[in-house]
Steps between C-alpha positions, in 0.01 A plus 500: 500500500345826612624783278501840667690742271462611138747666268349720231513796264297821520240548226525849350196465275391341175620568149311354202339243730834388648622568852773761532734395782772672698782250443771695683473288813294217650347573841374270776175503698361291784190286440251535786374177656145564381628522139725191513201269460432684171808333344667802338696382196744637246317723251234624744440872542477615862444830680784581743598771746794719393656821621284677238171337601332196351636375166442208264777242468559204268614196702824354364581252778338358815719342766551428871732724698565494872460871573590453867841362403563768237365775729333672206151641493323522164192703415177307455279379220153654528304276261515293182370704205527242221600135490733374226321308223519122532695315232 
């Protein structure tokens, strides 16, 4: 299954070593084909395009969505900044 969309929360900064997140709303971004082989997972931190420039986002969910059927266009992920630690 080729996952092409992430759902995540904006990272506002760090506070006492913990991430400070904007939990008002989860947003969606499109995973470029060149980044799909990277296997983006829940807990990764990625750099994405937003209306305010490039921002860091914590990935909450990765899934497949047929964007042609939904007729939605999401902004793109630029790169993976940090992978989630393995359990």
